[in-house]
C-alpha positions as CSV (number, residue, x, y, z in Angstrom):
1,X,49.6,-56.6,53.6
2,X,50.8,-60.2,54.1
3,X,53.5,-59.1,56.6
4,X,51.0,-57.1,58.6
5,X,48.6,-60.0,59.0
6,X,51.4,-62.5,59.6
7,X,52.8,-60.2,62.3
8,X,49.6,-60.1,64.5
9,X,49.5,-61.9,67.7
10,X,46.3,-63.6,68.9
11,X,45.7,-60.7,71.3
12,X,45.6,-58.2,68.5
13,X,43.6,-60.3,66.1
14,X,40.2,-58.6,65.3
15,X,37.2,-60.4,66.9
16,X,34.4,-61.7,64.6
17,X,31.1,-59.8,64.7
18,X,28.4,-61.2,67.1
19,X,28.2,-62.1,70.7
20,X,31.1,-63.7,72.5
21,X,30.9,-67.4,73.4
22,X,30.4,-66.3,77.0
23,X,27.3,-64.3,75.9
24,X,25.9,-67.3,74.0
25,X,26.1,-69.8,76.8
26,X,24.3,-70.3,80.1
27,X,25.5,-72.3,83.1
28,X,23.1,-75.1,84.0
29,X,24.1,-75.3,87.6
30,X,25.9,-73.5,90.4
31,X,28.6,-76.0,90.9
32,X,31.9,-74.2,91.7
33,X,34.9,-74.9,89.5
34,X,36.7,-78.0,90.5
35,X,39.1,-80.6,89.2
36,X,39.1,-81.4,85.5
37,X,37.9,-85.0,86.1
38,X,34.6,-83.4,87.3
39,X,34.2,-81.1,84.3
40,X,31.2,-83.1,83.0
41,X,29.3,-82.1,86.1
42,X,29.7,-78.4,85.2
43,X,28.0,-78.6,81.8
44,X,27.4,-75.4,79.9
45,X,24.6,-75.6,77.3
46,X,24.5,-73.3,74.3
47,X,21.6,-70.9,74.0
48,X,19.4,-71.3,70.9
49,X,16.1,-70.0,69.6
50,X,13.3,-71.3,71.9
51,X,15.6,-72.0,74.9
52,X,15.5,-70.1,78.1
53,X,18.6,-69.1,80.0
54,X,18.7,-72.5,81.6
55,X,18.8,-74.3,78.2
56,X,15.1,-75.5,78.4
57,X,12.7,-75.3,75.4
58,X,9.8,-73.2,76.3
59,X,8.2,-72.7,72.9
60,X,5.1,-74.3,71.4
61,X,4.0,-76.5,74.3
62,X,2.3,-76.0,77.6
63,X,5.0,-74.3,79.8
64,X,3.7,-76.2,82.8
65,X,4.4,-79.6,81.2
66,X,7.8,-81.1,81.7
67,X,9.9,-81.1,78.5
68,X,10.6,-84.4,76.8
69,X,14.3,-84.6,75.9
70,X,16.0,-87.3,73.8
71,X,19.8,-87.5,74.2
72,X,22.0,-89.8,72.1
73,X,25.3,-90.9,73.5
74,X,24.0,-90.4,77.0
75,X,26.0,-93.2,78.6
76,X,29.1,-91.1,79.3
77,X,30.7,-87.7,79.1
78,X,28.8,-84.8,77.6
79,X,25.7,-86.9,77.0
80,X,25.5,-88.0,80.6
81,X,26.1,-84.4,81.9
82,X,23.3,-83.1,79.5
83,X,20.9,-85.8,80.8
84,X,21.6,-84.8,84.4
85,X,21.3,-81.1,83.5
86,X,17.9,-81.5,81.7
87,X,16.6,-83.8,84.5
88,X,17.6,-81.3,87.1
89,X,15.5,-78.7,85.3
90,X,12.5,-81.1,85.5
91,X,12.6,-82.6,82.0
92,X,11.7,-86.2,81.2
93,X,15.0,-87.5,79.6
94,X,15.3,-90.5,77.4
95,X,19.0,-91.4,77.5
96,X,20.0,-93.4,74.4
97,X,23.2,-95.4,74.0
98,X,24.6,-98.7,72.8
99,X,25.6,-100.1,76.2
100,X,23.1,-100.7,79.0
101,X,25.6,-100.5,81.9
102,X,26.7,-96.9,81.3
103,X,23.1,-95.9,80.6
104,X,22.0,-97.4,83.9
105,X,24.8,-95.4,85.6
106,X,23.5,-92.2,83.9
107,X,19.9,-92.9,85.2
108,X,21.0,-94.0,88.7
109,X,19.4,-91.7,91.2
110,X,17.4,-89.7,88.6
111,X,13.8,-90.8,88.3
112,X,13.4,-88.4,85.3
113,X,16.0,-90.3,83.2
114,X,14.9,-93.4,81.3
115,X,17.6,-95.4,79.6
116,X,17.0,-96.8,76.2
117,X,19.6,-99.1,74.8
118,X,19.9,-98.8,71.1
119,X,22.6,-98.6,68.4
120,X,21.5,-95.5,66.5
121,X,23.3,-96.7,63.4
122,X,21.3,-100.0,63.1
123,X,18.8,-100.3,60.4
124,X,15.4,-99.1,61.7
125,X,16.9,-97.9,65.0
126,X,16.1,-94.2,64.5
127,X,12.4,-95.0,63.7
128,X,12.2,-97.3,66.8
129,X,13.7,-94.7,69.1
130,X,11.3,-91.9,67.8
131,X,8.3,-94.3,68.0
132,X,9.2,-95.3,71.6
133,X,9.5,-91.7,72.7
134,X,6.3,-90.5,71.1
135,X,4.3,-93.6,72.1
136,X,5.5,-93.1,75.8
137,X,5.4,-89.3,76.1
138,X,3.2,-88.2,73.1
139,X,5.8,-85.8,71.8
140,X,9.5,-84.8,71.7
141,X,10.5,-81.3,72.7
142,X,14.3,-81.4,72.6
143,X,16.6,-83.6,70.6
144,X,20.3,-83.7,71.5
145,X,22.2,-85.5,68.8
146,X,25.3,-86.0,71.0
147,X,26.5,-89.5,69.9
148,X,29.5,-89.2,67.6
149,X,32.8,-90.8,66.6
150,X,36.0,-89.5,65.3
151,X,38.1,-91.0,62.5
152,X,41.8,-91.6,63.3
153,X,43.2,-91.5,59.8
154,X,43.8,-88.8,57.4
155,X,42.0,-88.3,54.0
156,X,44.6,-90.5,52.2
157,X,43.9,-93.5,54.5
158,X,40.1,-93.6,54.6
159,X,38.4,-96.6,53.0
160,X,34.8,-97.6,52.7
161,X,35.2,-99.7,55.8
162,X,36.6,-96.8,57.9
163,X,34.3,-94.0,56.6
164,X,30.9,-95.9,56.8
165,X,30.8,-95.9,60.6
166,X,31.6,-92.2,60.7
167,X,28.9,-91.3,58.3
168,X,26.4,-93.6,59.9
169,X,26.9,-92.2,63.4
170,X,27.7,-88.6,62.7
171,X,25.4,-87.9,59.7
172,X,22.8,-90.5,58.8
173,X,21.5,-91.3,62.4
174,X,21.1,-87.6,63.4
175,X,19.2,-86.9,60.1
176,X,16.9,-89.9,60.6
177,X,16.3,-88.9,64.2
178,X,15.6,-85.3,63.3
179,X,13.5,-85.7,60.1
180,X,10.3,-87.0,61.7
181,X,10.1,-83.7,63.8
182,X,11.3,-81.3,61.2
183,X,7.9,-80.0,60.2
184,X,6.8,-79.4,63.7
185,X,10.0,-77.7,64.7
186,X,10.5,-75.6,61.5
187,X,9.6,-71.9,61.9
188,X,6.8,-70.7,59.5
189,X,8.0,-69.5,56.1
190,X,7.9,-65.8,55.5
């Protein structure tokens, strides 16, 4: 048995059950393929429950009202592309990041993108961000926890000093940003 499994090539490996990645994603624009440096302009958003084929949440709110979208790490890369994609669909986007200049570049030319400079790992920042969004727009329809950092060591080299920022950015901040909305987003039990 071991030899038969070991001898398989990637093309003969059985596929896991369920739809392919291509079937679970939707293009958010019609930009033709281009050079890799423009890849962030051709963002593909994953489909999820409550999202239409363009990646917009259509459940539980007036479908005529623009969605209110909060995106962390929106100053560059995937966060910036997501902000542009949601704004192009008519959403009001709150673009959160630590540095004002990249956020201003994200919002440039997009009247539906509002930059909000904040370090999501700072004490009280998540509560401040959520309060700012709900005070301004009355609700939050979509939360994209995009901000994240990667450790450069291996398990044997991590210390409290190196692991704390990873946990604060990748775990604690997303939980604190999500938890105020959990009850309203959670499907009914049963």
